[in-house]
C-alpha positions as CSV (number, residue, x, y, z in Angstrom):
1,M,14.4,32.3,-8.9
2,N,14.2,34.4,-5.7
3,L,16.9,34.7,-3.0
4,Y,15.2,32.3,-0.7
5,W,15.3,29.4,-3.2
6,I,18.9,30.3,-4.3
7,A,20.0,30.2,-0.6
8,A,18.1,26.9,-0.1
9,L,19.9,25.3,-3.0
10,I,23.3,26.5,-1.9
11,V,22.7,25.2,1.7
12,G,21.4,21.9,0.3
13,S,24.5,21.4,-1.9
14,I,26.9,22.1,0.9
15,S,25.0,19.9,3.4
16,V,25.0,16.9,1.0
17,A,28.8,17.0,0.8
18,S,29.2,17.3,4.6
19,A,26.2,15.3,5.9
20,G,28.2,12.0,5.9
21,I,30.1,13.3,8.9
22,F,27.0,13.1,11.0
23,F,25.4,10.0,9.5
24,G,27.3,7.4,11.5
25,G,30.0,7.2,8.9
26,S,27.7,5.5,6.3
27,G,27.6,8.5,4.0
28,A,24.5,10.3,2.8
29,K,22.1,9.9,-0.1
30,R,19.9,12.6,-1.5
31,Q,16.3,11.4,-1.4
32,P,13.2,13.0,-3.0
33,L,10.3,14.3,-0.8
34,A,7.6,14.2,-3.5
35,E,7.0,17.7,-4.9
36,L,8.3,19.3,-1.7
37,G,12.0,18.9,-2.5
38,F,14.9,16.7,-1.4
39,I,16.7,15.6,1.8
40,S,19.9,13.8,2.5
41,V,19.7,10.7,4.7
42,P,22.2,7.9,5.7
43,T,22.8,5.5,2.8
44,R,21.9,2.6,5.1
45,L,18.3,3.8,5.2
46,D,15.8,3.1,2.4
47,P,12.6,5.0,1.6
48,Y,9.4,3.7,3.1
49,A,5.8,4.5,2.3
50,T,4.9,8.2,2.5
51,Q,1.8,9.2,4.6
52,E,0.0,12.1,3.2
53,A,-2.9,13.2,5.5
54,D,-5.1,16.2,6.0
55,G,-2.7,19.1,6.8
56,F,0.6,17.1,7.0
57,A,2.8,14.5,5.4
58,V,5.3,12.1,6.8
59,F,8.2,10.8,4.8
60,S,10.1,7.9,6.4
61,F,13.2,6.0,5.8
62,D,14.4,2.8,7.6
63,S,16.8,0.0,7.8
64,T,16.1,-3.7,7.8
65,P,18.9,-5.9,9.4
66,S,19.9,-8.9,7.2
67,S,20.4,-11.4,10.1
68,I,18.3,-14.6,9.6
69,F,17.8,-14.7,13.3
70,L,15.6,-11.5,13.1
71,M,13.4,-12.8,10.3
72,G,9.8,-13.7,10.9
73,S,6.2,-12.7,10.0
74,S,7.0,-9.0,10.4
75,R,9.7,-6.9,8.8
76,P,12.4,-6.2,11.4
77,V,13.5,-2.5,11.5
78,S,16.5,-1.4,13.5
79,E,16.4,2.3,12.6
80,V,13.8,4.8,11.5
81,L,14.1,8.4,10.3
82,A,10.7,10.2,9.9
83,V,10.3,13.7,8.5
84,S,7.1,15.6,8.5
85,V,5.9,18.9,7.1
86,W,2.7,20.5,8.3
87,R,0.1,23.3,8.3
88,P,0.2,25.2,11.5
89,D,-3.3,23.9,12.5
90,A,-2.0,20.3,12.0
91,R,1.3,20.7,14.0
92,A,0.1,18.4,16.8
93,A,-1.2,15.8,14.5
94,A,2.1,15.8,12.6
95,L,4.1,15.4,15.8
96,K,1.9,12.5,16.8
97,A,2.3,10.8,13.4
98,V,6.1,11.3,13.3
99,T,6.5,10.0,16.8
100,S,4.4,7.0,16.0
101,R,6.4,6.2,12.9
102,A,9.7,6.6,14.7
103,V,8.5,4.6,17.7
104,D,7.6,1.7,15.3
105,R,7.1,-1.2,17.6
106,T,8.9,0.2,20.7
107,D,7.0,-0.2,24.0
108,Q,7.6,0.6,27.7
109,I,8.9,4.0,26.7
110,T,10.2,6.5,29.2
111,W,10.2,10.1,27.8
112,T,12.4,13.0,28.8
113,T,13.0,16.5,27.5
114,R,16.3,18.0,26.7
115,G,16.1,21.5,25.3
116,E,14.2,21.3,22.0
117,Y,14.3,17.5,21.9
118,R,12.0,14.8,23.3
119,I,13.9,11.6,24.0
120,G,12.3,8.2,24.7
121,V,14.0,5.0,25.7
122,G,12.1,1.7,25.5
123,V,12.1,-1.8,24.2
124,H,11.6,-2.5,20.5
125,E,10.1,-5.9,19.9
126,V,9.6,-7.7,16.6
127,N,9.4,-11.4,15.7
128,A,10.1,-12.4,19.4
129,S,13.3,-10.4,19.3
130,K,13.7,-7.6,21.8
131,H,16.1,-4.7,21.6
132,D,16.6,-1.5,23.7
133,A,15.8,1.4,21.5
134,R,16.0,5.2,21.7
135,I,13.7,7.7,20.0
136,V,14.6,11.3,19.5
137,V,12.2,13.9,18.1
138,R,12.5,17.6,17.4
139,E,10.1,20.2,15.8
140,F,11.4,23.1,13.7
141,P,8.5,25.5,13.8
142,D,10.0,28.1,11.5
143,R,10.1,25.6,8.7
144,Q,6.9,23.8,9.6
145,L,9.0,20.6,10.0
146,T,9.3,17.8,12.5
147,I,11.9,15.1,12.5
148,G,12.1,11.8,14.5
149,H,14.6,9.1,14.7
150,M,14.8,5.7,16.3
151,S,17.6,3.2,16.6
152,W,18.5,0.1,18.5
153,I,20.9,1.3,21.2
154,K,23.5,-1.4,21.3
155,R,24.0,-1.6,17.5
156,S,23.7,2.0,16.4
157,L,24.1,5.6,17.4
158,S,24.6,7.4,20.7
159,E,22.1,9.9,21.8
160,A,24.4,12.7,20.8
161,R,24.9,11.2,17.3
162,Q,21.1,10.8,16.9
163,I,20.7,14.5,17.6
164,E,23.5,15.3,15.1
165,L,21.7,13.1,12.5
166,I,18.5,15.1,13.0
167,E,20.3,18.4,12.7
168,A,22.1,17.2,9.6
169,S,18.9,16.0,8.0
170,F,17.3,19.4,8.7
171,T,20.3,21.3,7.3
172,S,20.2,19.1,4.1
173,L,16.6,19.8,3.3
174,E,16.3,21.3,-0.3
175,Q,12.9,22.8,-0.3
176,R,11.6,23.3,-3.9
177,T,7.9,24.0,-3.1
178,P,6.4,26.0,-0.2
179,V,4.9,23.7,2.4
180,A,1.4,25.0,2.0
181,E,1.6,24.5,-1.8
182,Y,2.9,21.0,-1.5
183,L,0.2,20.1,1.0
184,L,-2.5,21.3,-1.4
185,I,-0.9,19.0,-4.1
186,A,-0.9,16.1,-1.6
187,A,-4.5,16.7,-0.6
188,D,-5.5,16.5,-4.3
189,R,-3.4,13.5,-5.0
190,P,-6.1,10.8,-4.2
191,R,-8.5,12.4,-6.6
192,M,-5.8,12.8,-9.3
193,L,-4.7,9.2,-8.9
194,T,-8.2,7.9,-8.9
195,D,-9.0,9.9,-12.1
196,R,-5.8,8.5,-13.8
197,H,-6.6,5.0,-12.6
198,R,-10.2,5.2,-13.8
199,A,-9.1,6.5,-17.2
200,A,-6.7,3.6,-17.6
201,L,-9.4,1.1,-16.5
202,R,-11.9,2.6,-19.0
203,K,-9.3,2.3,-21.8
204,L,-8.6,-1.3,-20.9
205,L,-12.3,-2.3,-20.9
206,S,-13.0,-0.4,-24.2
207,V,-10.7,-2.9,-26.0
208,R,-13.6,-5.4,-25.4
209,T,-16.4,-2.8,-25.7
210,V,-17.2,-3.2,-22.0
211,P,-18.8,0.0,-20.7
212,Y,-17.7,1.5,-17.5
213,K,-20.9,3.0,-16.2
214,V,-21.5,2.9,-12.5
215,D,-24.9,1.3,-11.7
216,G,-25.5,0.7,-15.4
217,P,-26.9,-2.6,-16.4
218,I,-24.9,-5.8,-16.2
219,V,-23.5,-6.5,-19.6
220,E,-22.2,-9.7,-21.3
221,R,-19.2,-9.8,-23.7
222,D,-17.8,-13.0,-25.1
223,G,-19.5,-15.1,-22.5
224,T,-18.3,-13.0,-19.5
225,F,-20.5,-10.8,-17.4
226,Y,-19.6,-7.3,-16.2
227,D,-21.1,-5.4,-13.3
228,C,-20.1,-1.8,-12.5
229,Y,-21.5,-0.6,-9.2
230,I,-20.9,0.9,-5.7
231,H,-19.7,-1.6,-3.2
232,S,-20.8,-1.0,0.4
233,H,-17.2,-1.1,1.6
234,W,-14.8,-0.7,-1.3
235,G,-16.8,1.9,-3.2
236,E,-16.8,2.2,-7.0
237,M,-15.8,-1.0,-8.7
238,I,-16.3,-3.3,-11.7
239,T,-16.5,-7.1,-11.4
240,A,-16.0,-9.6,-14.2
241,V,-17.6,-13.0,-13.8
242,H,-16.7,-15.8,-16.3
243,P,-18.7,-19.0,-16.3
244,L,-16.5,-22.1,-16.2
245,G,-19.1,-24.9,-16.3
246,D,-20.9,-27.2,-13.9
247,L,-20.3,-30.5,-12.1
248,P,-22.5,-32.9,-10.1
249,A,-23.3,-31.3,-6.7
250,A,-21.0,-32.4,-3.8
251,R,-20.5,-31.6,-0.2
252,S,-17.6,-29.5,-1.1
253,F,-15.0,-28.9,-3.8
254,R,-11.2,-28.4,-3.8
255,E,-9.3,-26.1,-6.2
256,L,-6.4,-28.0,-7.6
257,N,-4.4,-24.9,-8.5
258,P,-2.5,-26.2,-11.6
259,A,0.5,-24.3,-13.0
260,T,-0.4,-21.0,-14.5
261,P,0.6,-19.9,-18.0
262,P,3.7,-17.6,-18.3
263,D,1.6,-14.4,-18.7
264,V,-0.8,-15.2,-15.8
265,P,0.7,-14.4,-12.3
266,N,-2.0,-16.3,-10.5
267,W,-5.4,-17.8,-11.2
268,P,-8.5,-15.6,-10.5
269,F,-10.8,-16.4,-7.6
270,I,-13.4,-19.1,-8.2
271,V,-16.9,-19.1,-6.7
272,T,-19.4,-21.9,-6.6
273,F,-23.2,-21.9,-6.7
274,Q,-25.2,-24.9,-5.2
275,W,-28.8,-25.4,-4.4
276,N,-29.2,-25.5,-0.5
277,G,-32.8,-26.5,-0.5
278,T,-34.3,-23.0,-0.7
279,E,-32.0,-21.0,-2.9
280,W,-28.8,-21.0,-5.0
281,A,-26.0,-20.3,-2.3
282,M,-22.7,-19.0,-3.3
283,E,-19.4,-20.2,-1.8
284,G,-16.0,-18.4,-2.2
285,S,-14.8,-14.9,-2.6
286,P,-14.9,-12.1,-3.6
287,E,-18.3,-11.0,-2.8
288,L,-20.7,-10.4,-5.7
289,S,-23.4,-7.7,-5.9
290,T,-27.0,-8.8,-5.1
291,R,-28.1,-8.2,-8.7
292,M,-25.2,-10.2,-10.1
293,T,-25.9,-13.1,-7.7
294,A,-29.6,-13.0,-8.8
295,Q,-28.7,-12.9,-12.6
296,L,-26.3,-15.9,-12.2
297,S,-28.9,-17.8,-10.1
298,D,-31.4,-17.4,-12.9
299,R,-28.9,-19.2,-15.3
300,H,-28.9,-22.4,-13.1
301,Q,-31.3,-24.9,-14.5
302,D,-30.4,-28.2,-12.7
303,R,-30.5,-28.2,-8.9
304,S,-28.4,-31.4,-8.9
305,R,-25.5,-29.6,-10.3
306,A,-22.9,-27.1,-8.9
307,Y,-22.0,-24.1,-11.1
308,F,-18.5,-22.5,-11.1
309,Y,-17.3,-19.0,-12.1
310,A,-14.0,-17.2,-12.2
311,V,-14.2,-13.7,-10.8
312,A,-12.0,-10.6,-10.9
313,S,-12.8,-7.1,-9.6
314,D,-11.0,-3.8,-10.2
315,S,-11.5,-0.4,-8.6
316,P,-10.2,3.1,-9.6
317,Q,-8.9,3.7,-6.1
318,P,-5.2,4.8,-6.1
319,T,-4.3,1.9,-3.8
320,E,-5.1,-0.7,-6.5
321,P,-2.2,-2.6,-8.1
322,S,-0.8,-1.4,-11.4
323,E,-2.0,-4.5,-13.2
324,F,-5.7,-4.8,-13.5
325,R,-7.2,-8.0,-12.3
326,I,-9.7,-8.2,-15.1
327,D,-6.8,-8.2,-17.6
328,V,-5.3,-11.1,-15.7
329,L,-8.7,-12.9,-15.9
330,W,-8.8,-12.3,-19.6
331,R,-5.4,-13.9,-20.1
332,A,-6.4,-16.8,-17.7
333,I,-9.7,-17.7,-19.4
334,P,-8.3,-20.1,-22.0
335,G,-6.3,-22.0,-19.4
336,L,-9.2,-22.0,-16.9
337,N,-11.6,-23.4,-19.5
338,D,-9.1,-26.0,-20.6
339,H,-8.3,-27.2,-17.0
340,F,-12.0,-27.2,-16.0
341,K,-12.9,-29.4,-19.0
342,R,-10.1,-31.8,-18.2
343,G,-10.9,-32.0,-14.5
344,T,-7.6,-30.5,-13.4
345,L,-9.1,-27.3,-11.9
346,I,-11.8,-28.4,-9.5
347,Q,-12.2,-31.7,-7.7
348,P,-15.2,-32.7,-5.6
349,L,-14.8,-33.8,-2.0
350,N,-17.4,-36.4,-1.0
């Protein structure tokens, strides 16, 4: 370990012990910054989603007040700490991203400059609740670092304490990986996560000998159809379509949503095919590929009937949930079939 890293670790250890002095009396907690290292932030702040972009990354921490009077459709945030590292060519983009994250939903901002700090005062509004707020932002060019902080003025820190908080956060940074090296890792993360997700999806499908071959033929396994293709918006994906049965055609149908089994978090989507006078028209979501729609239409023999299918789609994109929807469909099929036969899944509306 070279002298730079030894010094960084010593400074980080000292700063963790003393940072609570500058964090509004709430104490400090050491938080990871992915492969980059660690930073100490006030214990009242919780980690929020990291933004990894081309040439920079933004790590953010915030606080959500517990008052029921602030609750609503949006999560109320009374304080934000945003930390960014950047390549020199992305410095301006990082500053913009950090400022945007710190600003949150603050509007009517008046900006001033005090030395190395940009300070903005405005009105933070969420769920019809308005609060005067202050944003403080500083760049640390020698470390390729930018830090921003926002707090509601009347219930949090003074301007001087916000500046102290930013300085303490900067001092506490324990850098384990050079910025340039970390940003290369971050840039490759979507590919790495996609490859990992695709491998897990392939392994799941192999249990039922379902091939994962993009633009390969639609296959049928145990009565369920599988279509692996490139969606015009979502990209690479695989869709499973399970036939449930048919009912007399009606103006519309209602899903009764019976209770799910313990191992099924929610029922899959259900789509309906009915003859509209010229073709078999599908109602419901998600969207099916043109070739899947054509293949299912070819199965329909009686134009006086409506045909129903349970549908689940998975994609190897890293934003996908950890539990595959097709796996949920598999677990749901016995219950879906039973409820459909008993008339407790779908009801016609005449």
